[in-house]
C-alpha positions in Angstrom: -21.9 35.3 -269.3 -22.7 33.7 -265.9 -19.8 31.6 -264.6 -20.5 28.0 -263.8 -19.7 27.0 -260.2 -18.4 23.4 -260.2 -18.3 21.5 -257.0 -14.8 20.0 -256.3 -14.5 16.3 -256.5 -13.5 16.1 -252.8 -16.9 17.6 -251.9 -19.0 15.8 -254.4 -21.3 13.6 -252.2 -22.4 11.2 -254.9 -18.7 10.6 -255.9 -17.8 10.1 -252.3 -20.6 7.6 -251.7 -19.6 5.7 -254.9 -16.0 5.7 -253.7 -16.9 4.5 -250.2 -19.1 1.7 -251.7 -16.2 0.6 -254.0 -13.9 0.6 -251.0 -16.4 -1.7 -249.1 -16.5 -4.0 -252.1 -12.8 -4.5 -251.7 -13.5 -6.9 -248.8 -15.5 -9.4 -250.8 -14.5 -12.2 -248.4 -16.0 -10.4 -245.4 -19.2 -9.7 -247.4 -19.4 -13.4 -248.5 -18.7 -14.4 -244.9 -21.6 -12.3 -243.6 -24.0 -13.7 -246.2 -22.9 -17.3 -245.4 -23.4 -16.7 -241.7 -26.8 -15.2 -242.3 -27.9 -18.1 -244.5 -26.6 -20.7 -242.0 -28.4 -18.9 -239.2 -31.7 -18.8 -241.2 -31.4 -22.4 -242.2 -30.6 -23.4 -238.6 -33.7 -21.6 -237.3 -35.9 -23.2 -240.0 -34.6 -26.7 -239.5 -33.9 -26.9 -235.8 -37.1 -25.3 -234.4 -40.1 -27.5 -233.8 -43.1 -27.0 -236.0 -46.0 -25.2 -234.4 -49.6 -24.9 -235.5 -52.0 -22.0 -234.9 -55.8 -22.3 -234.9 -58.0 -19.3 -234.7 -61.6 -18.8 -233.6 -63.7 -15.6 -233.4 -66.2 -14.7 -230.7 -68.8 -11.9 -231.1 -69.4 -10.4 -227.7 -72.9 -9.1 -226.8 -74.6 -7.8 -223.6 -77.8 -9.1 -222.0 -80.8 -7.4 -223.5 -84.6 -7.7 -222.9 -85.8 -7.5 -226.5 -83.1 -7.9 -229.1 -85.6 -7.1 -231.9 -86.8 -3.8 -230.4 -85.8 -0.7 -232.2 -82.8 1.0 -230.7 -81.6 -2.1 -229.0 -77.8 -2.4 -229.4 -75.6 -5.4 -228.6 -72.7 -3.2 -227.4 -74.6 -1.7 -224.5 -72.3 -1.6 -221.5 -69.4 -3.6 -223.1 -65.8 -2.6 -222.6 -64.0 -4.6 -225.2 -60.6 -4.0 -223.5 -61.9 -5.4 -220.2 -63.4 -8.4 -222.1 -60.0 -9.1 -223.7 -58.4 -9.1 -220.3 -61.1 -11.5 -219.1 -60.5 -13.8 -222.0 -56.9 -14.4 -220.9 -57.6 -14.6 -217.2 -56.9 -17.6 -215.0 -60.6 -18.2 -214.5 -61.1 -18.8 -218.2 -57.9 -20.9 -218.3 -59.1 -23.1 -215.4 -62.5 -23.7 -217.0 -60.9 -24.6 -220.4 -58.4 -26.9 -218.6 -61.2 -28.7 -216.9 -63.0 -29.2 -220.2 -59.9 -30.5 -221.9 -59.2 -32.9 -219.0 -62.5 -34.6 -219.7 -61.3 -35.0 -223.3 -58.0 -36.6 -222.2 -55.8 -33.5 -222.6 -54.2 -33.0 -219.2 -52.8 -29.4 -219.2 -52.5 -26.8 -216.5 -54.2 -23.4 -216.8 -50.9 -21.6 -216.9 -49.5 -23.8 -219.7 -52.8 -23.5 -221.6 -52.8 -19.7 -221.4 -49.1 -19.6 -222.5 -50.1 -20.5 -226.1 -53.2 -18.2 -226.2 -53.3 -14.8 -227.9 -56.5 -12.8 -227.9 -56.8 -9.8 -230.2 -59.6 -7.4 -231.0 -60.0 -6.2 -234.7 -60.5 -2.4 -234.8 -64.0 -1.0 -234.5 -65.6 -4.4 -233.7 -66.9 -6.3 -230.7 -65.1 -9.5 -231.9 -62.4 -11.3 -229.9 -60.1 -13.4 -231.9 -58.8 -16.4 -230.0 -55.5 -17.7 -231.6 -53.9 -20.7 -230.0 -50.5 -22.1 -231.0 -49.9 -25.8 -230.2 -47.6 -28.6 -231.1 -50.1 -30.4 -233.4 -53.0 -29.2 -235.5 -55.7 -31.1 -233.5 -54.3 -29.8 -230.2 -54.3 -26.2 -231.3 -57.9 -26.6 -232.6 -59.2 -28.3 -229.5 -57.6 -25.9 -227.1 -58.6 -22.8 -229.1 -62.3 -24.0 -229.1 -62.1 -24.9 -225.4 -60.8 -21.5 -224.5 -63.4 -19.7 -226.6 -66.3 -21.8 -225.1 -64.8 -21.3 -221.6 -64.9 -17.5 -222.1 -68.5 -17.6 -223.2 -69.4 -19.9 -220.3 -67.7 -17.6 -217.8 -69.3 -14.5 -219.3 -72.8 -16.1 -219.2 -72.3 -17.2 -215.6 -71.1 -13.7 -214.7 -74.2 -12.2 -216.3 -76.6 -14.7 -214.6 -74.9 -14.0 -211.2 -75.5 -10.3 -211.7 -79.1 -10.9 -212.6 -79.6 -13.1 -209.5 -77.9 -10.5 -207.2 -80.2 -7.8 -208.5 -83.3 -10.0 -208.2 -82.3 -10.9 -204.7 -82.0 -7.2 -203.9 -85.4 -6.4 -205.3 -86.8 -9.4 -203.4 -85.3 -8.0 -200.2 -87.2 -4.8 -200.7 -90.4 -6.5 -201.8 -90.9 -8.8 -198.8 -91.3 -6.0 -196.1 -93.8 -4.2 -198.4 -95.9 -7.4 -198.8 -95.9 -7.9 -195.0 -97.0 -4.3 -194.5 -99.7 -4.7 -197.2 -101.1 -7.7 -195.5 -101.2 -5.8 -192.2 -103.1 -2.9 -193.8 -105.6 -5.3 -195.4 -106.4 -6.7 -191.9 -107.0 -3.2 -190.6 -109.3 -2.4 -193.5 -111.3 -5.4 -192.7 -112.2 -4.1 -189.2 -113.2 -0.7 -190.5 -110.3 1.6 -191.2 -110.4 5.2 -192.2 -109.3 6.7 -195.6 -105.6 7.1 -194.5 -105.2 3.4 -194.2 -106.7 2.9 -197.6 -104.4 5.4 -199.1 -101.3 3.8 -197.5 -102.3 0.4 -198.7 -102.7 1.8 -202.3 -99.2 3.3 -202.2 -97.7 0.0 -201.0 -99.4 -1.9 -203.7 -97.9 0.5 -206.3 -94.4 0.0 -204.9 -94.9 -3.8 -204.8 -96.0 -3.7 -208.5 -93.0 -1.7 -209.5 -90.5 -4.1 -207.8 -92.3 -7.1 -209.2 -92.1 -5.6 -212.7 -88.3 -5.1 -212.3 -87.8 -8.6 -211.1 -89.8 -9.9 -214.0 -87.7 -7.8 -216.5 -84.5 -9.2 -215.0 -85.8 -12.7 -215.4 -86.8 -12.0 -219.0 -83.3 -10.8 -220.0 -81.6 -12.6 -222.9 -78.3 -13.7 -221.2 -76.6 -15.0 -224.3 -72.9 -13.8 -223.8 -72.0 -14.0 -227.4 -71.6 -16.2 -230.5 -68.8 -18.3 -231.8 -68.8 -16.8 -235.3 -65.7 -18.6 -236.5 -65.2 -22.1 -235.1 -61.5 -23.1 -234.8 -60.4 -25.7 -237.3 -57.2 -27.8 -237.5 -54.5 -25.9 -239.5 -53.0 -27.7 -242.5 -49.5 -26.1 -242.4 -47.1 -25.0 -239.7 -47.1 -21.5 -238.4 -44.3 -19.1 -238.9 -41.9 -18.3 -241.7 -40.8 -21.2 -243.8 -37.4 -22.2 -245.0 -37.3 -19.9 -248.1 -38.4 -16.8 -246.1 -35.9 -17.5 -243.3 -33.1 -18.0 -245.8 -34.1 -14.7 -247.5 -34.1 -12.9 -244.2 -30.9 -14.6 -243.2 -29.3 -13.5 -246.4 -30.4 -9.9 -245.9 -29.2 -9.8 -242.3 -25.9 -11.5 -243.3 -25.4 -8.9 -246.0 -25.8 -6.2 -243.5 -23.4 -8.0 -241.2 -20.9 -8.3 -244.0 -21.2 -4.6 -244.8 -20.7 -3.8 -241.1 -17.6 -6.1 -241.0 -16.3 -4.5 -244.2 -16.8 -1.0 -242.8 -14.9 -1.9 -239.5 -12.1 -3.4 -241.6 -12.0 -0.3 -243.8 -11.8 2.0 -240.8 -8.8 0.1 -239.3 -7.2 -0.7 -242.7 -3.8 1.1 -243.0 -3.7 0.4 -246.8 -4.5 3.1 -249.4 -8.3 3.2 -249.9 -8.5 5.0 -253.2 -6.3 6.6 -255.9 -7.3 10.0 -254.5 -5.9 9.0 -251.2 -2.8 7.6 -252.8 -2.1 10.8 -254.7 -2.7 12.9 -251.6 -0.4 10.7 -249.4 2.4 10.5 -252.0 2.1 14.1 -253.2 2.5 13.1 -256.8 0.1 12.2 -259.6 -1.0 8.8 -260.7 0.9 7.9 -263.9 -1.0 4.8 -264.8 -2.6 1.6 -263.7 -1.4 -1.7 -265.2 -4.0 -4.1 -266.4 -3.9 -7.8 -265.6 -2.8 -10.1 -268.4 -3.4 -13.8 -268.1 -1.3 -14.9 -271.0 1.9 -12.9 -270.2 5.0 -15.0 -271.1 7.8 -12.6 -270.5 8.9 -9.5 -268.7 8.7 -7.4 -271.8 5.2 -6.5 -272.8 6.4 -4.0 -275.4 6.7 -5.9 -278.6 3.7 -8.2 -278.0 0.9 -7.4 -280.4 -2.5 -6.7 -278.9 -1.1 -6.3 -275.4 -3.1 -4.0 -273.1 -0.2 -4.0 -270.8 2.1 -2.7 -273.5 -0.3 0.1 -274.3 -0.4 1.2 -270.7 3.4 1.3 -270.6 3.5 3.4 -273.7 1.0 5.8 -272.2 3.1 6.2 -269.1 6.3 6.7 -271.2 4.6 9.5 -273.2 3.3 11.1 -270.1 6.8 11.1 -268.6 8.3 12.4 -271.9 6.2 15.5 -271.7 6.6 16.0 -268.0 8.7 19.2 -267.5 10.6 17.7 -264.5 11.6 14.6 -266.4 12.2 16.3 -269.7 14.8 18.6 -268.1 17.0 15.8 -266.7 15.8 12.7 -268.6 16.7 10.5 -265.6 14.2 8.2 -263.9 14.6 6.2 -260.8 12.2 3.2 -260.6 11.6 1.6 -257.2 9.0 0.0 -255.0 8.0 0.7 -251.4 8.6 -2.7 -249.9 8.8 -6.4 -250.7 10.4 -7.8 -253.8 11.3 -5.7 -256.7 9.9 -7.7 -259.6 7.2 -5.4 -260.6 9.5 -2.4 -260.5 12.0 -4.3 -262.6 9.4 -5.1 -265.2 8.2 -1.5 -265.2 11.8 -0.2 -265.7 12.4 -2.7 -268.6 9.1 -1.9 -270.4 9.6 1.9 -270.0 13.1 1.5 -271.5 11.5 -0.4 -274.4 8.8 2.3 -274.8 11.4 5.1 -274.9 13.5 3.1 -277.3 10.3 2.8 -279.5 10.1 6.5 -279.4 13.6 6.8 -280.9 15.4 7.6 -277.7 18.9 6.3 -276.8 18.0 4.4 -273.6 20.3 3.1 -270.9 18.8 0.9 -268.2 20.9 0.5 -265.1 20.0 -2.2 -262.7 21.1 -0.8 -259.3 19.6 -3.6 -257.4 22.9 -5.2 -256.2 21.3 -7.3 -253.5 19.0 -9.5 -255.6 20.0 -8.9 -259.3 17.8 -10.8 -261.7 16.8 -8.5 -264.6 19.4 -9.9 -267.0 18.2 -13.4 -266.4 14.6 -12.3 -266.6 15.2 -10.8 -270.1 16.8 -14.0 -271.1 17.7 -14.4 -274.8 16.6 -10.8 -275.6 19.8 -9.5 -273.9 23.0 -9.8 -275.9 26.3 -8.9 -274.2 28.3 -6.1 -275.9 31.6 -4.5 -275.3 31.4 -1.7 -272.7 32.4 1.9 -273.7 36.1 2.7 -274.0 36.1 4.9 -270.8 34.7 1.9 -268.8 37.3 -0.4 -270.1 40.1 2.1 -269.4 38.9 3.4 -266.0 36.9 0.4 -264.6 38.3 -2.5 -262.7 35.9 -5.0 -264.1 33.4 -4.6 -261.3 29.9 -3.1 -261.4 29.0 -0.9 -263.2 31.9 -1.0 -265.6 32.1 -4.8 -265.8 29.6 -5.5 -268.5 26.9 -4.1 -270.7 24.1 -5.8 -272.7 22.0 -4.8 -275.6 18.3 -5.8 -275.3 16.4 -6.2 -278.5 12.7 -5.4 -278.5 10.8 -7.0 -281.4 9.5 -4.2 -283.7 10.5 -1.5 -281.3 14.3 -1.2 -281.4 16.8 -1.8 -278.6 18.1 -0.4 -275.4 21.3 -0.8 -273.4 21.3 -2.6 -270.1 23.9 -2.6 -267.3 22.9 -5.7 -265.3 23.4 -5.7 -261.6 25.8 -8.0 -259.9 26.4 -8.8 -256.2 29.2 -6.7 -254.7 30.8 -6.7 -251.2 30.0 -3.1 -250.4 26.7 -1.9 -252.0 26.7 1.7 -250.7 30.2 2.3 -252.0 29.4 0.8 -255.4 26.3 3.0 -255.8 28.1 6.2 -254.8 31.2 5.4 -257.0 32.4 7.7 -259.7 31.5 5.3 -262.6 27.9 5.4 -261.5 27.8 9.2 -261.7 29.4 9.1 -265.2 26.9 6.5 -266.4 24.0 8.6 -265.1 25.5 11.6 -266.8 25.0 10.0 -270.2 21.4 11.3 -270.0 22.8 14.8 -270.7 23.4 13.8 -274.3 20.6 14.9 -276.6 18.0 12.2 -277.1 19.2 10.0 -274.3 17.3 8.6 -271.4 18.7 6.9 -268.3 16.5 4.6 -266.2 17.8 3.3 -262.9 16.2 0.4 -261.2 16.7 0.6 -257.4 15.7 -1.8 -254.5 12.6 -1.0 -252.5 13.1 2.4 -250.9 11.8 1.5 -247.5 13.8 -1.8 -247.3 17.2 -0.5 -248.2 18.9 2.9 -248.4 20.2 2.2 -252.0 17.5 4.3 -253.7 18.2 7.2 -251.4 21.9 7.0 -252.3 21.0 7.5 -255.9 18.4 10.3 -255.6 21.1 13.0 -255.6 22.1 11.8 -259.1 18.7 10.7 -260.4 16.2 13.3 -259.2 13.0 12.0 -260.7 11.5 8.9 -258.9 8.6 6.7 -259.9 7.0 4.4 -257.3 5.6 1.1 -258.5 3.2 -0.4 -256.0 0.1 -2.4 -255.4 -2.6 0.0 -254.0 -4.1 -2.8 -251.9 -0.8 -3.6 -250.2 0.9 -0.2 -249.7 0.1 1.7 -246.6 -0.6 5.4 -246.4 2.1 5.9 -243.9 4.6 4.3 -246.3 3.7 6.7 -249.0 4.0 9.7 -246.7 7.4 8.4 -245.5 8.6 7.9 -249.1 7.6 11.4 -250.0 9.5 12.8 -247.0 12.7 10.7 -247.6 12.9 11.5 -251.3 12.2 15.2 -250.7 14.8 15.4 -248.0 17.3 13.7 -250.3 16.9 16.4 -253.0 14.7 14.4 -255.3 11.0 14.5 -256.3 8.4 11.9 -256.9 7.2 12.1 -260.5 4.3 9.8 -259.9 3.1 6.3 -259.0 2.5 3.3 -261.3 -0.1 0.9 -259.9 -0.1 -2.8 -260.7 -2.7 -5.5 -259.7 -1.8 -7.9 -257.0 -0.8 -11.5 -257.6 -3.3 -14.3 -257.6 -2.7 -16.4 -254.5 -4.5 -19.5 -255.8 -2.4 -20.0 -258.9 1.2 -20.8 -258.0 2.5 -23.6 -260.3 6.1 -22.7 -259.6 5.7 -23.9 -256.0 4.9 -27.4 -257.3 8.1 -27.2 -259.4 10.2 -26.2 -256.5 8.8 -28.9 -254.3 9.4 -31.5 -257.0 13.1 -30.3 -257.1 13.4 -30.8 -253.4 11.9 -34.3 -253.6 14.1 -35.1 -256.6 17.3 -34.4 -254.6 20.7 -33.4 -256.0 21.3 -36.6 -257.8 18.2 -36.7 -259.9 17.3 -34.6 -262.9 16.0 -31.2 -262.4 12.5 -30.8 -263.8 12.0 -27.8 -266.0 8.8 -25.7 -265.8 6.9 -24.8 -268.9 7.7 -21.5 -270.5 4.2 -20.2 -269.7 4.6 -21.1 -266.0 6.2 -18.1 -264.2 7.9 -18.3 -260.9 6.2 -16.7 -257.9 7.7 -15.9 -254.6 4.5 -15.6 -252.6 4.7 -11.8 -252.3 1.2 -10.3 -252.6 2.6 -7.5 -254.8 3.3 -9.8 -257.8 1.0 -9.3 -260.8 -0.4 -12.0 -262.9 0.4 -10.0 -266.0 4.0 -9.5 -264.9 4.7 -12.6 -262.9 6.7 -14.3 -265.7 9.6 -12.1 -264.7 12.0 -15.0 -264.0 12.0 -17.4 -267.0 13.3 -21.0 -266.9 16.6 -19.7 -268.3 17.1 -17.6 -265.2 16.8 -20.6 -262.9 19.5 -22.6 -264.6 
């Protein structure tokens, strides 16, 4: 059987072109800006320019001929149409036309007159097309006709001058012969010999020949040509109209937008595609979270018909069958930079998904700088008594100070150790109780998920890598930089851990921030007035571009009390 050679995806040109086109479409604002600039430019050219009118006349050029009806007689005898075209735009023709127009009340110089003239020659014809562009229809018609007639007048005068010069030359030869003939006739009268008679006969023949040529020249038809198409006043302006200019402006603007997008793409440090993200991070893509408009809580697991919940379940199943995770059953969830809300939501939903799979899940909030997960879970978290070893060995501080049980509707429950603010964060994260809590994953059927602050903002996640080897990065692909992913891979690898994969979430919407209005109302209300309460469906936003619409209701009103 002949093996099938499959081209790798990295060298699949159609796939690369599609990927590059999708990357250019990421900068829709630049594309729209280019189109708007093009439309504005086209509209400006259409509305700001003065209307011009073009009138056209056609002249058939012919040469002087003795008998135009004789067989074999051609009108193109001795005509060089290229030279005639140059003559039509000469200063002589312009001066004649300007003089004619001056009599009609149009005072224009020859140079200005010729500036609006264009003379062309249709292929394989003896026709000159006079096209004049003027400010008004009547002006363009009158000037085009004057120029065409001036060309015919100049050409006729030139032909007549040539005939006169030739006739004068023949006459200069004829006069001496006639004088000599008259002298010989006098000699014959007194009795001349035969030689005189013969000379006289020869002179008479020469005189006859010259007289014939002079007669032929005077009989020539000197018509220079015909005005086959008389110029008429145009009824509409010349040039592209508003629709055509807008269309051309839109096309040019789109090309400009694509150029701006390409330049922006070249200098954009952000991840351009999932393939580039995987290559920079050195780990697979675990999943991409969809955007949910009607999200009302941090827990998507437990809501019926939630696409976000299904994606979390898929990520949990993929981790459950990952050999690296299945061996230790420990997962460190963190973000590259910025706030940690999406990472906290991912950690809580993955804990709920593992609980739904029948695992004994413990979620540890190791974000001791801005702890908010317990408040975000709200009424779903119920405080329970800590284990006996924590009560005996702990001093009441984190992580032995308290433990909660989080109920997930229809999916079970998981344990939560909420984070609290401490004086010395590195010492708390590297304490013995933390190691004992993480070691609970060694029990059969147990899973420990640790939520850490952004790995590039604080060293807290690095301090936990030696105990929780598997790391999952939660990030927005449009905001994270390639250099950040490469640095994360190096830091975690040097700390003895490994990146299990990346979980992508959509960025927040920047146009919908109702919580800002609530905060500004609080500031206006002051400390003595009542504090307005936001609606349950109105999540708090911090302005960070990595917040998702589907997960933005991370901090509920109960967390702000």
